[in-house]
C-alpha positions as CSV (number, residue, x, y, z in Angstrom):
1,M,-32.2,92.2,37.4
2,A,-32.9,93.4,33.8
3,E,-30.3,90.9,32.4
4,D,-32.4,87.9,34.3
5,N,-35.5,88.9,32.4
6,A,-33.8,89.0,29.3
7,N,-32.4,85.5,29.7
8,D,-36.0,84.3,30.4
9,A,-37.5,86.0,27.2
10,Q,-38.3,83.7,24.3
11,L,-38.3,85.0,20.8
12,E,-40.8,83.9,18.4
13,L,-40.8,84.1,14.7
14,A,-44.0,85.4,13.0
15,H,-44.7,85.4,9.4
16,V,-46.6,88.6,7.9
17,L,-48.2,88.8,4.6
18,F,-49.2,92.1,3.2
19,I,-51.5,91.9,0.1
20,D,-52.6,94.9,-2.0
21,I,-55.0,95.3,-5.0
22,V,-53.4,97.1,-7.8
23,G,-55.6,99.7,-9.3
24,Y,-58.0,99.6,-6.4
25,S,-58.5,103.4,-6.4
26,K,-59.3,103.6,-10.0
27,R,-62.5,101.3,-9.6
28,L,-66.0,102.3,-8.6
29,I,-66.8,102.1,-4.8
30,N,-69.0,99.0,-5.5
31,E,-66.2,97.4,-7.4
32,Q,-63.8,98.0,-4.8
33,T,-66.0,96.3,-2.1
34,A,-66.6,93.3,-4.4
35,L,-62.6,93.2,-4.8
36,V,-62.0,93.3,-1.2
37,K,-64.6,90.9,-0.4
38,R,-63.3,88.2,-3.1
39,L,-59.9,88.7,-1.9
40,S,-60.5,88.0,1.6
41,E,-62.4,85.0,0.7
42,L,-59.9,83.6,-1.7
43,V,-57.1,84.1,1.1
44,L,-59.2,82.8,4.0
45,Q,-60.1,79.6,2.0
46,T,-56.4,78.6,2.1
47,E,-55.2,75.7,4.2
48,Q,-52.7,77.6,6.0
49,C,-55.1,80.4,7.0
50,Q,-57.8,77.8,8.0
51,K,-55.2,76.1,10.1
52,A,-54.0,79.2,11.8
53,D,-57.5,80.6,12.3
54,A,-58.6,77.3,14.1
55,A,-55.5,77.5,16.5
56,G,-56.5,81.1,17.1
57,K,-53.0,82.5,15.7
58,L,-54.3,84.3,12.7
59,I,-54.3,88.2,13.0
60,R,-56.2,89.8,10.1
61,I,-55.8,93.4,9.6
62,P,-58.0,95.1,6.6
63,T,-56.0,97.9,5.0
64,G,-58.5,99.4,2.7
65,D,-57.2,98.1,-0.7
66,G,-56.0,94.8,0.8
67,M,-55.1,93.2,4.0
68,A,-52.4,92.2,6.3
69,L,-52.0,88.6,7.9
70,A,-49.7,87.5,10.7
71,D,-49.2,84.3,12.3
72,G,-46.8,83.4,15.1
73,K,-45.8,80.0,13.5
74,E,-46.7,78.7,10.4
75,L,-48.3,81.2,7.8
76,V,-45.7,80.3,5.1
77,G,-47.7,78.8,2.4
78,P,-49.6,81.9,0.8
79,N,-46.3,83.5,0.2
80,Q,-44.6,80.5,-1.7
């Protein structure tokens, strides 16, 4: 029975991108906030992120001094 379930399972390739702001902790708090906001704006303006977000495939995880993005299919552009 477990073997039948294993044969029915489909594997899916996911692309994950981790972004970190170097020197973040040495900045003033208002500078940190502005940097994270600007980073988020820049990344989310990319064509790849907009397509993945519109398709409901983009997962955004804030990490404090950056972000992690994941897409189950086509988020390849930003890391090229």
